[in-house]
C-alpha positions in Angstrom: -54.4 -220.0 -79.4 -57.1 -219.0 -81.8 -58.1 -222.6 -82.7 -58.5 -223.5 -79.1 -60.5 -220.4 -78.4 -62.8 -221.0 -81.4 -63.9 -224.4 -79.9 -65.4 -222.8 -76.8 -68.1 -220.2 -76.0 -66.9 -216.7 -76.3 -68.5 -214.2 -74.0 -69.8 -210.8 -75.1 -68.0 -207.7 -73.7 -70.8 -205.5 -72.2 -71.1 -201.8 -72.9 -72.2 -200.3 -69.6 -73.4 -196.7 -69.4 -72.6 -195.4 -65.9 -72.9 -191.7 -66.7 -71.2 -189.7 -63.9 -71.5 -192.5 -61.4 -67.9 -193.6 -61.9 -66.4 -197.0 -60.8 -68.8 -197.3 -57.9 -71.8 -197.4 -60.3 -69.9 -199.9 -62.5 -69.3 -202.2 -59.5 -72.9 -201.9 -58.4 -74.0 -202.9 -62.0 -71.6 -205.9 -62.0 -71.3 -206.7 -58.4 -70.8 -210.5 -58.6 -68.3 -210.0 -61.4 -66.3 -207.5 -59.2 -66.4 -210.0 -56.3 -65.1 -212.8 -58.5 -62.3 -210.7 -59.8 -61.1 -209.9 -56.3 -61.2 -213.6 -55.4 -59.3 -214.5 -58.5 -56.7 -211.8 -57.8 -56.3 -213.2 -54.3 -55.4 -216.6 -55.6 -52.2 -215.1 -57.0 -50.9 -214.3 -53.5 -50.0 -217.0 -50.9 -51.5 -217.2 -47.4 -52.1 -213.9 -45.6 -50.2 -211.8 -48.1 -53.3 -210.2 -49.7 -54.7 -208.8 -46.4 -51.2 -207.4 -45.5 -50.7 -205.8 -48.9 -54.2 -204.5 -48.9 -53.7 -202.8 -45.5 -50.4 -201.3 -46.6 -51.9 -200.0 -49.8 -54.8 -198.4 -47.9 -52.4 -196.7 -45.4 -50.2 -195.4 -48.2 -53.0 -194.0 -50.3 -54.6 -192.2 -47.3 -51.2 -190.7 -46.2 -50.8 -189.4 -49.7 -54.3 -187.9 -49.9 -54.7 -189.1 -53.5 -57.7 -188.4 -55.8 -60.5 -190.9 -56.1 -59.9 -192.4 -52.6 -63.6 -191.9 -51.7 -64.4 -194.3 -54.6 -62.0 -197.0 -53.4 -63.4 -196.6 -49.9 -66.9 -197.1 -51.2 -65.9 -200.1 -53.1 -64.1 -201.5 -50.0 -67.5 -201.6 -48.3 -69.1 -203.5 -51.1 -66.4 -206.0 -52.1 -64.2 -208.6 -50.5 -60.9 -207.5 -48.8 -58.3 -206.7 -51.5 -59.7 -203.8 -53.4 -57.1 -201.3 -52.1 -54.2 -203.5 -53.2 -55.8 -204.4 -56.6 -56.1 -200.7 -57.4 -52.4 -200.0 -56.8 -51.0 -203.1 -58.4 -48.9 -202.7 -61.7 -47.4 -206.1 -62.2 -48.4 -206.4 -65.9 -46.7 -206.3 -69.3 -48.0 -204.4 -72.4 -47.2 -203.8 -76.0 -48.6 -200.5 -77.4 -48.2 -198.5 -80.5 -49.5 -195.3 -82.0 -49.6 -194.6 -85.8 -51.8 -193.1 -88.5 -54.9 -195.2 -89.1 -54.6 -197.3 -92.3 -58.2 -196.1 -93.2 -56.7 -192.7 -93.7 -58.3 -190.7 -90.9 -56.9 -190.0 -87.4 -54.4 -191.7 -85.2 -54.8 -195.3 -84.1 -53.8 -196.7 -80.7 -53.0 -200.4 -80.7 -52.4 -202.2 -77.4 -52.2 -205.5 -75.7 -52.1 -206.0 -71.9 -50.3 -209.1 -70.6 -50.9 -210.4 -67.0 -51.0 -214.0 -65.8 -54.2 -213.2 -64.0 -56.9 -215.9 -64.7 -60.3 -214.3 -65.5 -59.1 -210.9 -66.4 -59.8 -211.4 -70.1 -63.2 -213.0 -69.5 -64.4 -210.2 -67.2 -63.3 -207.1 -69.2 -66.0 -204.5 -69.8 -66.4 -201.2 -71.6 -67.9 -198.4 -69.5 -69.3 -195.3 -71.1 -68.5 -192.5 -68.6 -69.4 -188.8 -68.4 -66.9 -186.3 -67.0 -66.1 -182.6 -67.0 -64.2 -182.8 -70.3 -66.7 -185.0 -72.0 -67.7 -188.6 -72.5 -65.2 -191.4 -72.9 -65.1 -195.2 -73.1 -63.0 -196.9 -70.4 -61.8 -200.5 -71.1 -61.7 -201.7 -67.5 -62.9 -204.2 -64.8 -65.6 -203.8 -62.1 -63.9 -202.7 -58.9 -61.0 -200.8 -60.6 -60.9 -197.0 -60.1 -58.0 -195.9 -62.4 -57.6 -196.0 -66.2 -55.2 -198.2 -68.1 -56.8 -197.9 -71.6 -59.5 -195.4 -72.7 -60.8 -193.5 -75.7 -62.6 -190.2 -75.8 -64.2 -189.6 -79.2 -63.0 -186.4 -80.7 -60.3 -185.9 -78.0 -57.7 -188.7 -77.7 -57.1 -192.3 -76.7 -54.7 -193.1 -73.8 -52.9 -196.2 -72.5 -50.3 -196.9 -69.9 -47.5 -199.5 -70.0 -45.5 -200.8 -67.0 -41.9 -199.5 -67.0 -38.8 -201.7 -66.8 -37.5 -202.9 -63.5 -35.1 -200.3 -62.1 -31.8 -202.1 -61.2 -29.0 -201.1 -58.9 -25.4 -202.3 -59.1 -24.5 -205.5 -57.3 -28.0 -206.2 -55.9 -30.0 -209.2 -56.9 -33.4 -208.7 -58.6 -35.6 -209.6 -55.6 -33.8 -206.9 -53.5 -34.2 -204.4 -56.3 -37.9 -205.1 -56.4 -38.2 -204.5 -52.7 -36.2 -201.3 -52.9 -38.3 -200.0 -55.7 -41.5 -200.7 -53.7 -40.0 -199.0 -50.7 -39.3 -196.0 -52.9 -43.0 -195.9 -54.0 -44.1 -196.2 -50.3 -42.1 -193.0 -49.5 -43.7 -191.1 -52.4 -46.7 -188.8 -52.1 -47.1 -188.4 -55.8 -50.0 -189.8 -57.9 -49.9 -193.3 -59.4 -50.0 -193.6 -63.2 -53.5 -195.1 -63.5 -54.9 -192.3 -61.3 -53.3 -189.7 -63.5 -54.7 -191.4 -66.6 -58.2 -191.3 -65.1 -57.7 -187.6 -64.2 -56.7 -186.8 -67.7 -59.7 -188.6 -69.2 -61.9 -186.8 -66.8 -60.6 -183.3 -67.2 -58.5 -182.7 -70.4 -60.4 -181.4 -73.4 -57.5 -181.6 -75.9 -54.5 -183.7 -76.9 -52.2 -180.8 -76.0 -53.6 -180.5 -72.5 -53.3 -184.2 -71.9 -49.7 -184.3 -73.3 -48.6 -181.5 -71.0 -49.9 -183.2 -67.9 -48.5 -186.6 -68.8 -45.1 -185.0 -69.3 -45.0 -182.8 -66.2 -47.1 -184.3 -63.4 -44.9 -185.9 -60.6 -45.5 -189.6 -60.4 -45.2 -192.3 -57.7 -43.3 -194.6 -60.0 -41.9 -194.9 -63.6 -44.3 -195.7 -66.4 -44.9 -195.1 -70.2 -47.9 -193.3 -71.5 -49.1 -193.8 -75.1 -51.3 -190.9 -76.3 -53.2 -190.8 -79.7 -55.0 -187.6 -80.6 -57.0 -186.7 -83.7 -53.9 -185.9 -85.8 -50.9 -186.4 -83.4 -49.6 -189.2 -81.3 -46.6 -190.0 -79.0 -45.0 -192.3 -76.5 -44.0 -190.6 -73.2 -41.4 -192.4 -71.1 -41.6 -191.2 -67.6 -39.5 -191.3 -64.5 -41.0 -189.7 -61.4 -40.0 -186.2 -62.4 -38.6 -186.5 -65.9 -40.1 -187.2 -69.4 -38.8 -188.3 -72.8 -41.2 -188.0 -75.7 -41.2 -189.9 -79.0 -43.6 -188.8 -81.8 -45.8 -191.1 -83.8 -45.3 -193.6 -85.4 -43.9 -195.0 -82.1 -44.2 -198.0 -79.9 -43.4 -199.2 -76.4 -43.2 -202.6 -74.8 -41.7 -203.1 -71.3 -38.1 -201.8 -71.7 -36.9 -198.2 -72.1 -36.4 -197.0 -75.7 -34.4 -193.9 -74.6 -30.7 -195.0 -74.5 -29.6 -193.2 -71.4 -32.4 -194.9 -69.3 -31.5 -198.2 -67.6 -33.7 -201.0 -66.4 -34.5 -204.7 -67.0 -37.2 -205.6 -69.5 -40.4 -207.1 -68.2 -42.8 -209.6 -69.7 -42.4 -212.1 -72.5 -39.8 -211.1 -75.2 -40.2 -207.4 -74.7 -37.5 -206.5 -77.3 -39.1 -208.7 -79.9 -42.6 -207.3 -79.1 -41.3 -203.8 -79.5 -39.6 -204.6 -82.8 -42.8 -206.1 -84.2 -45.0 -203.2 -83.0 -42.6 -200.7 -84.6 -43.1 -202.6 -87.9 -46.8 -202.5 -87.5 -46.8 -198.8 -86.7 -44.8 -198.2 -89.9 -47.3 -200.2 -91.9 -50.5 -200.3 -89.9 -52.7 -203.3 -90.1 -56.5 -203.0 -90.0 -58.7 -204.4 -87.2 -56.8 -207.0 -85.2 -54.7 -208.3 -88.1 -51.6 -207.1 -86.1 -52.2 -209.6 -83.3 -49.2 -211.9 -83.9 -46.9 -213.7 -81.5 -45.3 -212.7 -79.2 -47.4 -209.5 -79.1 -50.2 -212.0 -78.6 -48.9 -214.6 -76.0 -50.1 -216.9 -73.3 -50.2 -214.0 -70.8 -52.2 -211.6 -73.0 -55.6 -210.7 -71.4 -56.7 -207.7 -73.5 -56.3 -206.3 -77.0 -57.5 -202.9 -78.0 -57.5 -200.8 -81.2 -58.9 -197.2 -80.8 -59.2 -194.2 -83.0 -60.5 -191.1 -81.2 -60.8 -189.0 -84.4 -63.6 -191.2 -85.8 -64.7 -192.7 -82.5 -63.9 -196.3 -83.3 -63.0 -198.9 -80.7 -62.2 -202.7 -80.9 -61.7 -204.7 -77.8 -61.2 -208.4 -77.2 -60.4 -210.4 -74.0 -58.0 -213.4 -73.9 -57.1 -216.1 -71.4 -54.1 -218.4 -71.4 -55.7 -220.8 -73.9 -56.9 -218.2 -76.4 -59.8 -215.7 -77.0 -62.2 -215.4 -74.1 -64.6 -212.9 -75.7 -66.1 -211.9 -79.0 -64.7 -208.7 -80.5 -66.4 -205.7 -79.1 -66.9 -203.2 -82.0 -67.9 -199.6 -81.4 -68.4 -199.2 -85.1 -67.1 -196.4 -87.2 -69.9 -194.0 -88.2 
């Protein structure tokens, strides 16, 4: 992958200061990029499926009176049809770990995001946002309202991983997928990426963030990975229950708590977790920990963040290798 990527032009990941303007300001600053992402996302769905899912997502969100709906509605006026569905889609894989930084200061959050979505790695941006609790850096895409990976200097870094597929006895996987989606459709609770955004906006401390991540009712299962200045943890979540694993810890796309049941997602989830556990026990600097299958053909994003010292490394990937240069918010 690396040799192929080195033969082509690597884009620079932009740092965009949007202040308190939020995702609408980001989309306005990168409007053509946001439109292209919606178009690329639509290519993943056959025929009229995107308009149907978009309408269903919009109806569900408004019935639930979720936060940040005004932002999605504003984006819906500026972007092609599909922005509602794209903001509630969680069909990705991830490998994430939290461990002491090998440089000796603070906790380091290491994460990859895997999704067979062409263009996602090439279009990643870092937005510098201002909120009630303070500034933070959001590793995101124009048109996306929630948070999946972010770092607030002096506070904490946060990432979310998709949970395993919840299975039922005697039902085939496609039926279980539909039943899980119907369960989400009946929920009025907050989606994980919206909770992550709320926490980045409002929580001033690791303790505040951890409490909300453990206790807030959710629309669907997820794993949160939280790295503070001196503490870190993985929080496995069902809709109304939480299991917490202190750092060094890691999560891929299967449950690590034995009593929880579900089918692993993504490429070689168990092997990815095993490797990330080893990396967290003996942390590697920079991106030296990016090895297969943690780095695979579906990887679109890699991040290393340390909130204690305000450091952030980001790189985008496509199927054939690196798509961007390494973004480096340098250590002071």
